[in-house]
C-alpha positions as CSV (number, residue, x, y, z in Angstrom):
1,M,-26.5,3.6,32.9
2,T,-24.1,4.2,29.6
3,D,-22.4,6.6,28.0
4,E,-23.6,5.6,24.8
5,P,-25.8,8.2,22.3
6,Q,-29.1,7.5,23.3
7,K,-30.7,6.5,19.8
8,L,-27.7,3.5,20.0
9,T,-29.2,2.9,23.9
10,E,-32.9,2.8,22.6
11,D,-32.3,0.5,20.0
12,W,-31.0,-1.9,21.8
13,V,-33.5,-1.4,24.9
14,A,-36.0,-1.9,22.3
15,K,-35.0,-4.8,20.7
16,K,-33.7,-6.4,23.5
17,G,-37.2,-6.1,25.3
18,A,-35.1,-4.7,28.4
19,K,-37.3,-4.0,31.2
20,Y,-34.8,-2.0,33.8
21,A,-34.6,1.9,34.0
22,Y,-31.6,3.0,32.4
23,A,-30.2,6.5,32.4
24,Y,-26.9,7.9,30.7
25,D,-23.9,9.1,31.8
26,K,-22.2,11.9,29.3
27,G,-18.8,11.6,29.8
28,G,-18.8,8.3,32.0
29,K,-18.3,10.4,35.3
30,L,-20.5,8.1,37.1
31,S,-18.3,5.6,35.8
32,N,-15.7,7.1,36.6
33,F,-16.6,8.0,39.9
34,F,-17.0,4.5,41.2
35,G,-14.2,3.0,39.1
36,V,-15.5,0.7,36.7
37,S,-13.4,-0.9,34.7
38,G,-15.5,-3.5,32.7
39,I,-19.2,-3.9,32.3
40,P,-21.3,-5.7,33.3
41,H,-20.7,-3.7,36.5
42,A,-22.9,-3.0,39.4
43,V,-22.8,-1.1,42.4
44,L,-25.1,-1.3,45.8
45,V,-25.9,1.3,48.0
46,D,-27.8,1.0,51.0
47,A,-30.4,3.3,52.4
48,T,-27.7,5.3,54.3
49,G,-25.6,6.2,51.4
50,K,-23.0,3.3,51.7
51,I,-21.6,1.0,49.0
52,V,-22.3,-2.2,50.5
53,W,-21.0,-4.0,47.5
54,R,-19.9,-3.8,44.3
55,G,-19.0,-6.7,40.7
56,H,-20.7,-8.2,38.4
57,P,-24.4,-8.3,38.5
58,A,-24.5,-11.9,38.5
59,S,-22.9,-12.4,40.8
60,L,-25.0,-10.4,43.4
61,D,-26.5,-12.4,46.4
62,G,-29.9,-12.1,47.5
63,K,-29.0,-11.8,51.1
64,V,-27.1,-9.2,50.3
65,I,-30.2,-6.9,48.4
66,E,-32.7,-7.7,51.9
67,K,-29.4,-6.0,53.9
68,A,-29.2,-3.2,52.3
69,L,-32.9,-1.9,52.0
70,D,-32.8,-2.2,56.1
71,G,-34.4,1.3,56.7
72,A,-34.9,2.3,52.0
73,L,-38.0,3.9,52.3
74,P,-40.4,1.2,51.2
75,L,-42.2,3.1,48.1
76,P,-40.0,4.7,45.4
77,M,-40.2,8.7,45.7
78,W,-41.9,8.5,42.1
79,E,-44.6,6.3,43.5
80,W,-46.1,8.6,45.9
81,P,-48.9,10.7,45.4
82,A,-49.3,14.3,43.9
83,S,-49.6,14.9,47.4
84,A,-46.6,14.2,48.3
85,K,-44.8,17.0,45.8
86,A,-43.0,18.7,48.5
87,V,-41.7,15.8,50.2
88,R,-40.2,14.5,47.6
89,A,-38.5,18.2,46.3
90,A,-37.0,18.1,49.7
91,V,-35.8,14.5,49.9
92,Q,-34.3,15.4,46.3
93,K,-32.3,18.0,48.0
94,Q,-31.9,16.2,51.2
95,N,-33.3,18.7,53.5
96,W,-34.6,15.8,56.3
97,A,-36.3,18.7,58.3
98,D,-38.4,20.0,55.8
99,A,-39.4,16.6,54.3
100,I,-40.6,15.4,57.5
101,A,-42.6,18.3,58.3
102,A,-44.0,18.1,54.5
103,A,-45.3,14.4,54.9
104,A,-46.6,15.1,58.0
105,K,-48.7,17.6,56.3
106,V,-50.1,14.4,53.8
107,S,-53.3,12.8,54.5
108,E,-53.4,9.0,56.0
109,A,-55.5,8.1,52.8
110,D,-52.6,9.3,50.9
111,G,-50.3,7.6,53.1
112,G,-48.4,10.4,55.0
113,P,-47.8,8.8,57.9
114,T,-46.5,6.1,56.7
115,I,-43.9,8.5,55.0
116,A,-42.7,10.6,57.7
117,D,-42.2,7.0,59.3
118,A,-39.7,6.1,56.7
119,L,-38.2,9.4,56.5
120,K,-37.4,9.1,60.4
121,R,-36.4,5.6,60.0
122,L,-33.6,6.6,57.0
123,V,-32.5,9.3,59.4
124,A,-31.7,7.4,62.1
125,G,-29.4,4.6,59.6
126,R,-27.7,8.4,58.8
127,V,-27.0,9.3,62.0
128,A,-25.6,5.5,63.2
129,K,-23.7,5.4,60.4
130,M,-22.0,8.6,61.0
131,K,-21.5,6.9,64.5
132,A,-20.1,4.4,63.4
133,D,-18.0,5.9,61.3
134,L,-16.3,8.2,64.5
135,E,-15.6,5.2,66.4
136,A,-14.0,3.6,63.6
137,R,-12.4,6.8,63.1
138,N,-13.3,6.9,59.4
139,F,-12.7,10.6,60.3
140,L,-13.6,11.9,57.0
141,G,-16.7,10.2,56.4
142,A,-18.1,11.2,59.7
143,Q,-17.4,14.3,58.9
144,D,-19.1,14.7,55.5
145,A,-21.8,13.0,57.1
146,A,-22.0,15.4,60.3
147,A,-21.9,18.2,58.0
148,A,-24.5,17.1,55.5
149,L,-26.9,16.4,58.5
150,A,-26.0,19.4,60.6
151,K,-27.0,21.5,57.5
152,S,-30.1,19.5,56.6
153,L,-31.7,18.5,60.2
154,G,-32.8,21.8,61.4
155,S,-34.3,21.6,64.3
156,L,-34.6,17.9,64.5
157,P,-33.0,16.4,68.2
158,E,-30.7,14.3,65.6
159,K,-29.1,17.3,65.1
160,A,-27.5,18.1,68.1
161,E,-25.5,14.0,67.6
162,A,-24.3,15.4,64.0
163,D,-22.9,18.9,65.9
164,A,-21.1,16.5,68.6
165,V,-19.5,14.2,65.8
166,L,-17.9,17.4,64.4
167,A,-16.8,18.8,67.7
168,A,-15.1,15.3,68.3
169,I,-13.8,15.4,65.2
170,K,-12.6,19.1,65.5
171,A,-11.1,18.1,69.0
172,D,-9.0,14.9,67.4
173,K,-5.3,15.8,67.7
174,E,-5.4,12.8,64.8
175,A,-7.9,13.7,62.7
176,A,-6.9,16.4,60.5
177,K,-4.4,14.4,59.5
178,V,-6.3,11.8,58.5
179,I,-8.7,13.8,56.9
180,K,-6.4,15.0,54.6
181,G,-4.8,11.4,53.6
182,Q,-8.3,10.5,53.2
183,Q,-9.1,13.1,50.7
184,Q,-6.1,12.4,48.5
185,I,-6.9,8.9,48.6
186,R,-10.6,9.7,47.3
187,S,-9.2,12.0,44.9
188,I,-6.8,9.3,43.1
189,R,-10.1,6.9,43.6
190,E,-12.2,9.9,41.4
191,A,-9.3,10.3,38.5
192,N,-9.6,6.5,38.3
193,P,-6.2,5.9,36.4
194,S,-6.4,3.7,33.5
195,K,-2.9,3.9,32.1
196,R,-0.1,1.5,33.5
197,K,2.3,5.1,34.2
198,E,-1.2,6.4,35.8
199,I,-1.8,3.5,38.2
200,D,1.7,2.9,39.1
201,A,1.9,6.5,40.0
202,A,-1.4,6.4,41.9
203,I,0.1,3.1,43.7
204,E,3.4,5.2,44.6
205,D,1.1,8.0,46.4
206,L,-0.9,5.7,48.0
207,K,1.7,4.0,49.6
208,K,3.5,7.0,51.2
209,I,0.1,7.6,52.6
210,A,0.2,4.2,54.0
211,K,3.4,4.8,55.3
212,D,2.6,8.6,56.6
213,L,-0.4,7.7,58.3
214,P,0.3,3.9,59.6
215,D,-2.7,2.0,61.7
216,T,-5.3,4.4,60.9
217,F,-8.1,4.9,58.6
218,A,-6.9,6.3,55.8
219,A,-3.8,3.7,55.7
220,T,-6.8,1.1,55.4
221,E,-8.1,2.7,52.5
222,A,-5.3,3.4,50.5
223,N,-4.4,-0.8,51.4
224,A,-6.9,-1.7,49.7
225,L,-6.7,1.1,46.9
226,I,-3.3,-0.4,46.3
227,E,-5.1,-3.9,45.6
228,A,-7.6,-2.9,43.6
229,L,-5.1,-1.0,41.4
230,I,-3.2,-3.9,40.9
231,D,-6.0,-6.1,39.9
232,K,-6.7,-3.7,37.2
233,K,-3.1,-3.9,36.1
234,R,-2.9,-7.5,35.9
235,A,-6.2,-7.7,33.6
236,K,-4.7,-5.2,31.1
């Protein structure tokens, strides 16, 4: 992923003989989202959409990658046959009910049953993560996951589980305050403060969140981001 011009990038790829996929991040929006402060920088996202590792790619252990692949699609979508076009379109919209229904129409010869089973496992993994987030009182993570699943599962049985999580969050007296704090933390992370004054201001805001919401998931997130920002400041 690069924010450099296309010509510079393609000239470099041709010169180095790079064989890996690459894409353009105009304005560095994706880098800001992940809080990238130096390159090369890698982020590993598992099949449920959770960030499980980040750092210099040279230090990424193969076992971490193997664990993150649990529940992932056996074949990337660009290798699916033409007959799975509708499945691909639904997956890209994260409409799991339509994706599974479309996969059921793909012939066995084209791998339809395999794709359908993989999608069902992927949904099961996301449901499991949603429940784990609720158990850990990560209310924002559970709420985001449940809302997305409830919208995309149609009449699949897992929809009831997503609805139950949303109801549990609504009934929890502490949830609204924690979610508000988590949203503030997310905004700070996405803003990716880089100047010393911005970092100092962000740290103060995070300390207030941690103080106002002690012993909550928001406080844990705030303290973790404080440490990351302190490290970032030291590196300058």
